[in-house]
Backbone bond lengths (Angstrom), bond angles and torsions (degrees), N, CA, C in turn:
res aa  C-N    CA-C-N  psi(-1)  N-CA   C-N-CA  omega(-1)  CA-C   N-CA-C  phi
1 X - - - 1.445 - - 1.521 109.13 -
2 X 1.314 116.45 140.29 1.468 123.43 178.85 1.530 110.06 -67.69
3 X 1.344 117.20 129.14 1.453 120.94 -178.29 1.535 112.67 -87.52
4 X 1.340 116.38 -9.82 1.477 118.69 178.85 1.520 109.32 -69.64
5 X 1.336 116.79 148.37 1.466 118.64 176.33 1.531 110.15 -62.83
6 X 1.289 115.62 150.39 1.464 122.97 177.06 1.528 109.07 -58.47
7 X 1.317 117.16 137.45 1.452 121.67 179.13 1.545 110.98 -100.15
8 X 1.315 115.71 127.90 1.444 123.18 178.51 1.511 108.02 -120.81
9 X 1.363 116.47 129.03 1.460 120.32 175.00 1.509 107.67 -94.26
10 X 1.334 114.99 139.54 1.461 122.94 177.75 1.512 109.96 -122.90
11 X 1.321 114.65 124.64 1.465 120.88 179.80 1.525 106.76 -135.74
12 X 1.339 116.44 142.23 1.459 120.44 175.31 1.517 110.62 -149.64
13 X 1.323 115.47 129.23 1.432 119.03 173.33 1.517 110.45 -65.22
14 X 1.327 118.24 161.13 1.446 121.13 -175.12 1.520 113.19 -53.48
15 X 1.315 117.00 -41.88 1.464 120.53 -178.70 1.517 113.61 -72.49
16 X 1.328 118.55 -5.24 1.455 123.37 -176.68 1.536 112.57 -120.23
17 X 1.327 117.66 0.08 1.461 119.15 -177.56 1.548 112.64 -61.64
18 X 1.328 117.72 -40.12 1.469 119.93 178.11 1.512 110.29 -63.27
19 X 1.324 117.15 -39.86 1.485 120.32 178.14 1.520 110.21 -61.41
20 X 1.331 117.12 -43.30 1.466 120.01 179.00 1.497 111.77 -64.68
21 X 1.338 117.64 -40.91 1.446 120.14 178.34 1.549 110.74 -62.20
22 X 1.323 117.77 -42.20 1.492 120.13 177.54 1.541 109.57 -62.27
23 X 1.314 116.09 -44.38 1.464 121.18 179.57 1.540 109.88 -60.66
24 X 1.318 116.66 -47.16 1.477 121.23 -178.99 1.515 110.71 -63.43
25 X 1.294 116.94 -41.82 1.466 121.61 179.99 1.539 111.34 -58.05
26 X 1.350 114.17 -38.91 1.474 118.93 -179.86 1.515 113.78 -75.16
27 X 1.342 116.67 -13.47 1.457 121.30 -175.09 1.536 111.57 -125.49
28 X 1.312 116.62 29.76 1.473 120.48 -176.27 1.522 112.26 -57.95
29 X 1.319 117.91 -40.49 1.470 119.61 -177.17 1.529 111.04 -59.00
30 X 1.310 116.16 -45.01 1.474 119.58 179.22 1.512 110.78 -68.87
31 X 1.324 116.92 -45.97 1.472 120.02 -176.86 1.500 113.30 -63.00
32 X 1.333 117.14 -34.43 1.487 120.46 179.26 1.518 112.36 -64.30
33 X 1.337 117.23 -21.47 1.445 120.44 -179.27 1.521 113.40 -92.28
34 X 1.340 116.39 5.50 1.479 121.34 -176.80 1.520 109.15 -115.39
35 X 1.332 113.98 160.24 1.475 120.74 167.39 1.509 105.01 -86.16
36 X 1.329 116.04 121.42 1.479 120.89 -177.51 1.513 109.64 -107.25
37 X 1.345 113.91 134.52 1.439 122.05 174.24 1.525 106.13 -125.40
38 X 1.318 118.32 137.17 1.456 121.09 -177.74 1.506 110.93 -147.21
39 X 1.314 115.11 158.15 1.432 119.46 171.51 1.525 108.30 -68.07
40 X 1.332 117.57 162.90 1.450 123.57 -164.68 1.557 115.77 -52.87
41 X 1.309 116.90 -60.38 1.458 119.10 -175.08 1.540 110.91 -68.27
42 X 1.317 116.10 -41.01 1.445 121.09 178.75 1.538 109.62 -59.21
43 X 1.334 116.60 -47.04 1.457 120.79 -179.26 1.529 111.21 -64.16
44 X 1.333 116.51 -40.77 1.476 119.75 178.04 1.522 111.81 -61.47
45 X 1.326 116.07 -42.46 1.468 119.22 178.87 1.526 111.03 -64.89
46 X 1.295 117.82 -45.17 1.495 120.83 178.68 1.510 110.90 -60.40
47 X 1.312 117.77 -39.32 1.466 119.47 178.67 1.526 112.06 -70.20
48 X 1.324 115.95 -48.90 1.451 120.48 -177.39 1.514 115.05 -66.53
49 X 1.339 114.61 -43.67 1.465 119.90 -174.67 1.532 113.35 -82.30
50 X 1.333 116.55 -33.22 1.461 120.14 -172.40 1.523 114.58 -119.30
51 X 1.331 116.49 -6.29 1.467 119.38 -179.27 1.494 114.54 72.25
52 X 1.333 117.93 20.31 1.463 120.04 -179.37 1.522 109.45 -81.90
53 X 1.321 115.49 144.72 1.441 121.51 173.34 1.534 107.47 -83.55
54 X 1.304 116.06 116.95 1.473 122.33 -173.83 1.528 108.83 -133.62
55 X 1.321 115.01 125.86 1.461 118.85 169.87 1.534 108.22 -78.09
56 X 1.305 115.65 129.30 1.445 119.60 -177.21 1.538 112.67 -108.23
57 X 1.319 114.52 135.23 1.441 120.61 171.78 1.539 107.73 -105.82
58 X 1.296 119.01 -169.88 1.467 122.52 -179.50 1.506 110.43 -65.96
59 X 1.304 116.54 164.49 1.483 119.48 175.11 1.534 108.18 -66.04
60 X 1.311 115.89 158.13 1.475 119.74 -178.60 1.520 113.42 -52.36
61 X 1.342 118.42 -54.71 1.431 120.29 -178.51 1.529 114.58 -61.68
62 X 1.341 116.87 -20.44 1.457 121.04 -178.58 1.544 111.28 -100.10
63 X 1.336 117.07 14.70 1.476 119.38 174.79 1.510 114.47 109.80
64 X 1.331 118.84 -1.10 1.467 120.05 -177.94 1.526 112.74 -64.04
65 X 1.357 118.06 -35.70 1.442 119.96 176.51 1.536 109.88 -60.61
66 X 1.330 115.54 -41.27 1.466 119.85 -179.57 1.542 110.91 -69.17
67 X 1.328 117.10 -35.22 1.447 119.63 176.82 1.539 111.27 -62.88
68 X 1.313 115.25 -42.44 1.449 119.44 176.95 1.531 109.66 -65.57
69 X 1.328 116.46 -40.57 1.482 119.22 176.84 1.500 110.70 -58.07
70 X 1.294 118.34 -41.15 1.484 121.29 179.67 1.526 111.40 -62.66
71 X 1.322 114.58 -37.26 1.493 119.15 179.33 1.525 111.00 -69.99
72 X 1.327 116.85 -31.78 1.449 120.26 175.98 1.523 108.36 -66.19
73 X 1.335 117.13 -45.64 1.466 121.91 179.53 1.540 111.01 -59.81
74 X 1.310 116.72 -41.29 1.471 120.11 -179.41 1.511 114.82 -76.66
75 X 1.338 115.88 -5.93 1.462 119.93 179.98 1.526 114.17 85.30
76 X 1.303 116.48 9.44 1.472 120.57 -178.16 1.524 113.59 -84.56
77 X 1.301 118.26 -16.83 1.484 122.69 178.03 1.528 106.92 -119.27
78 X 1.301 116.55 125.97 1.448 121.46 -175.41 1.518 115.66 -98.22
79 X 1.357 116.67 -14.40 1.467 119.99 178.76 1.538 107.25 -162.96
80 X 1.333 114.29 159.11 1.456 119.12 -178.08 1.524 109.59 -134.89
81 X 1.333 116.02 133.87 1.442 123.18 168.54 1.520 105.60 -111.11
82 X 1.332 116.44 115.49 1.478 121.87 -174.57 1.536 105.95 -128.58
83 X 1.323 115.15 95.86 1.455 119.38 176.84 1.515 108.46 -78.79
84 X 1.322 113.62 95.80 1.472 121.74 -177.16 1.525 111.49 -87.09
85 X 1.293 114.63 150.79 1.478 120.31 174.95 1.530 106.76 -107.41
86 X 1.334 117.68 91.97 1.465 120.55 -173.63 1.526 113.74 -72.18
87 X 1.312 117.98 -10.41 1.456 121.67 -176.92 1.540 113.27 -96.77
88 X 1.309 115.77 1.04 1.456 119.97 179.87 1.542 108.95 -120.51
89 X 1.323 114.70 137.73 1.486 120.02 177.90 1.530 108.31 -73.32
90 X 1.326 114.59 139.76 1.471 121.65 178.56 1.511 109.81 -124.78
91 X 1.343 117.72 121.43 1.436 120.20 -178.10 1.538 113.55 -61.55
92 X 1.328 116.50 -24.64 1.491 121.00 179.32 1.525 110.02 -97.29
93 X 1.297 118.99 32.39 1.470 122.77 179.97 1.542 112.85 -52.98
94 X 1.340 118.43 -40.24 1.500 117.56 176.91 1.504 114.04 -57.31
95 X 1.346 116.43 -36.20 1.466 119.98 178.26 1.519 110.85 -69.34
96 X 1.314 116.95 -38.31 1.466 122.11 177.55 1.513 109.53 -62.22
97 X 1.333 115.65 -46.47 1.474 120.25 179.78 1.543 111.05 -63.89
98 X 1.331 115.75 -31.66 1.477 119.85 178.67 1.520 111.04 -64.79
99 X 1.326 117.00 -41.17 1.468 120.28 177.56 1.511 110.56 -62.55
100 X 1.306 117.43 -45.44 1.438 121.16 179.30 1.530 111.10 -61.22
101 X 1.324 115.63 -43.86 1.458 120.47 -178.96 1.548 111.82 -64.74
102 X 1.321 115.96 -44.54 1.465 119.23 -178.44 1.525 111.76 -65.24
103 X 1.329 117.40 -32.72 1.461 120.42 174.10 1.538 110.18 -63.85
104 X 1.323 116.28 -42.08 1.482 119.75 178.45 1.520 110.54 -65.69
105 X 1.315 116.39 -46.92 1.484 121.39 -176.93 1.531 111.23 -61.70
106 X 1.323 117.24 -38.99 1.447 121.75 -175.53 1.549 113.50 -100.78
107 X 1.334 116.36 11.35 1.427 121.52 174.61 1.555 111.88 57.07
108 X 1.318 115.39 43.06 1.487 121.84 -179.97 1.524 107.78 -100.95
109 X 1.296 118.23 126.57 1.468 120.11 178.55 1.526 112.24 -60.51
110 X 1.341 114.19 137.44 1.447 121.63 -176.39 1.517 109.03 -134.99
111 X 1.304 116.20 125.83 1.465 123.20 174.38 1.504 109.02 -111.20
112 X 1.354 117.29 126.37 1.437 119.34 -178.85 1.529 113.87 -113.28
113 X 1.314 116.62 7.31 1.464 121.83 176.98 1.523 108.55 -153.84
114 X 1.318 115.93 170.76 1.474 120.14 -175.43 1.517 112.15 -60.75
115 X 1.324 118.68 -42.19 1.461 119.89 -176.81 1.533 110.49 -61.23
116 X 1.328 116.31 -47.63 1.471 117.72 -179.62 1.532 112.49 -69.93
117 X 1.351 115.43 -29.55 1.491 119.60 177.97 1.506 110.15 -68.37
118 X 1.346 118.66 -35.66 1.435 121.56 177.17 1.540 111.12 -61.55
119 X 1.317 115.47 -45.40 1.463 120.64 178.68 1.521 111.25 -65.02
120 X 1.307 115.66 -44.34 1.472 119.78 -179.73 1.534 111.65 -60.95
121 X 1.318 117.17 -47.00 1.456 120.43 -179.00 1.525 111.01 -67.24
122 X 1.312 118.26 -35.03 1.494 121.62 176.20 1.534 108.51 -62.15
123 X 1.325 117.24 -42.89 1.475 121.19 177.51 1.521 112.14 -62.66
124 X 1.329 116.32 -43.35 1.467 120.11 179.63 1.528 108.92 -65.11
125 X 1.297 119.90 -41.23 1.465 124.12 -179.74 1.544 108.70 -62.21
126 X 1.296 116.40 -42.37 1.497 121.34 179.55 1.509 109.89 -62.85
127 X 1.341 117.93 -45.91 1.436 121.47 179.12 1.521 111.82 -62.18
128 X 1.328 115.90 -38.81 1.480 120.36 179.43 1.511 110.70 -64.80
129 X 1.353 116.76 -39.07 1.454 117.89 178.44 1.509 112.89 -64.64
130 X 1.311 117.57 -31.28 1.458 121.61 179.93 1.502 114.42 -74.03
131 X 1.334 116.67 -20.10 1.452 121.45 179.87 1.451 109.84 -66.93
């Protein structure tokens, strides 16, 4: 079994960053026990607002979504929480779709809203307790 902490990627569109911060604040105990990777602004907010240690990649529009996708392919990210804003157009939509696709191809759990993120994090917490 791998001794490294489980890696969770966190991504949030601008209109959903506050939602992700609220979610993270409510789950600090679990998140502190994980390796966190996030796109640039999201990672900066999580670090500044909540004191979480977060590895940051580029912003989504500048390739951060693709960087996280590459980590999923390499097996370095085990789950993704991606608070998407489905009501806003995103010029980097192909990159967003690539992250969703690579999660499906590599059987990596993906939560795209608060309800699914709650379930995903509960599952991760349960697995961590079993270790």
